[in-house]
C-alpha positions as CSV (number, residue, x, y, z in Angstrom):
1,M,0.0,0.0,0.0
2,N,1.5,3.2,-1.1
3,A,0.6,6.4,0.8
4,S,2.7,8.8,-1.2
5,R,1.3,11.1,-3.9
6,S,2.9,13.0,-6.8
7,N,2.1,16.7,-7.1
8,G,2.3,16.6,-10.9
9,S,5.9,17.9,-11.0
10,G,7.4,14.4,-10.4
11,I,8.0,15.2,-6.7
12,T,6.5,12.7,-4.4
13,R,4.9,13.9,-1.2
14,E,4.3,11.6,1.8
15,R,0.7,11.6,3.0
16,R,1.2,9.6,6.2
17,R,1.3,11.5,9.5
18,W,3.3,8.7,11.3
19,P,6.2,6.6,10.1
20,R,5.4,2.9,9.5
21,L,7.4,0.1,11.1
22,A,7.7,-3.0,8.9
23,L,7.2,-5.6,11.7
24,A,5.5,-8.9,11.3
25,I,3.3,-9.1,14.5
26,P,0.8,-11.9,15.0
27,V,-2.6,-10.5,15.9
28,F,-6.2,-11.5,16.3
29,L,-8.7,-9.6,14.2
30,R,-12.3,-9.3,15.3
31,S,-15.1,-8.1,13.0
32,R,-18.5,-9.0,11.7
33,D,-19.5,-10.5,8.4
34,A,-22.2,-9.2,6.1
35,K,-24.9,-11.1,8.1
36,G,-23.6,-9.7,11.5
37,K,-21.9,-12.9,12.6
38,E,-18.7,-12.4,14.6
39,I,-15.4,-13.1,12.7
40,L,-12.3,-14.0,14.7
41,E,-9.3,-14.3,12.4
42,F,-5.7,-15.1,13.3
43,A,-3.7,-12.6,11.2
44,T,-0.4,-10.9,10.7
45,A,0.2,-7.2,11.0
46,L,2.7,-6.4,8.3
47,N,3.4,-2.8,9.2
48,I,2.1,-0.6,12.0
49,S,2.2,3.0,12.9
50,A,0.6,5.2,15.5
51,G,-2.3,5.9,13.1
52,G,-3.0,2.5,11.5
53,A,-1.7,-0.8,10.2
54,Q,-1.7,-3.1,7.3
55,V,-2.8,-6.6,8.2
56,A,-2.8,-9.8,6.1
57,V,-5.8,-12.2,6.6
58,R,-7.0,-15.4,4.8
59,R,-10.7,-14.6,4.4
60,P,-12.4,-11.5,3.1
61,I,-13.7,-8.9,5.5
62,P,-16.6,-6.6,4.4
63,P,-15.5,-3.2,3.2
64,N,-15.6,-0.3,5.7
65,S,-15.8,-2.8,8.6
66,K,-15.2,-1.8,12.1
67,L,-12.3,-3.9,13.4
68,L,-10.7,-4.8,16.7
69,L,-7.1,-5.7,16.6
70,E,-5.8,-7.7,19.6
71,I,-2.1,-8.1,20.1
72,P,-1.6,-11.3,22.1
73,T,0.8,-11.1,25.1
74,A,2.9,-13.7,26.8
75,P,1.9,-14.6,30.4
76,L,4.9,-12.8,31.8
77,A,3.7,-9.4,30.5
78,R,0.4,-9.9,32.3
79,E,1.8,-11.1,35.6
80,A,4.9,-8.9,35.9
81,K,4.7,-5.2,36.9
82,L,5.6,-3.9,33.4
83,P,4.7,-0.5,32.1
84,A,1.1,-0.3,30.8
85,S,0.7,-0.9,27.1
86,Q,-2.2,-1.0,24.7
87,R,-3.1,-4.4,23.2
88,L,-6.7,-3.8,22.0
89,L,-6.9,-1.4,19.1
90,A,-10.2,-0.3,17.6
91,A,-10.0,0.6,13.9
92,R,-11.9,0.8,10.6
93,M,-10.9,-0.7,7.3
94,V,-10.0,2.0,4.7
95,R,-8.8,-0.3,1.9
96,V,-8.4,-3.9,0.9
97,E,-6.2,-5.6,-1.7
98,Q,-6.1,-9.3,-2.6
99,A,-3.1,-11.2,-3.8
100,N,-1.8,-14.8,-3.5
101,G,-4.8,-16.0,-1.6
102,C,-4.5,-13.3,1.1
103,Y,-6.4,-10.1,1.8
104,F,-4.3,-7.1,2.8
105,L,-6.3,-4.7,4.9
106,G,-5.4,-1.1,5.4
107,M,-6.8,0.1,8.7
108,K,-7.0,3.4,10.5
109,F,-7.1,3.3,14.3
110,A,-10.1,5.0,16.0
111,R,-7.6,6.8,18.3
112,P,-4.0,7.3,17.3
113,L,-1.4,5.7,19.6
114,A,0.7,8.9,19.7
115,T,0.6,12.5,18.7
116,P,1.9,13.3,15.2
117,T,5.6,13.9,14.8
118,R,6.6,17.5,14.3
119,L,8.3,18.4,11.1
120,T,10.5,21.0,12.8
121,P,12.2,20.4,16.2
122,A,10.6,22.2,19.1
123,R,12.7,25.1,20.4
124,R,13.6,25.1,24.0
125,K,14.3,28.1,26.1
126,V,17.8,28.0,27.4
127,S,18.5,30.0,30.6
128,I,22.0,31.1,31.3
129,P,22.9,31.2,34.9
130,L,24.3,34.5,36.0
């Protein structure tokens, strides 16, 4: 899935607000089929960012579906006093592509996982001790 766009002069402009990380992460995908029956699919997130993800699944998911992405955790993460993290991500499907018997879902998270990166670094006030 390409999220860059040419402005007509041959210069490509990136449309994404967050960088994508190309990580293969096993996930559970929950949704509903056209008849309203719950779908639970074991899938692979192929890339992920603060704003969305691309996930590969074996069966078709209805267009514009509401999705729930669940990242499984090892028992240690649940039992140990580790920093809090998010493992349930609500999203909606924004595109789907089919290739080689798989469906590649582009999804946008309902709430971003972080604030957008700034294009220019924030300036800090520096005080000089007298």
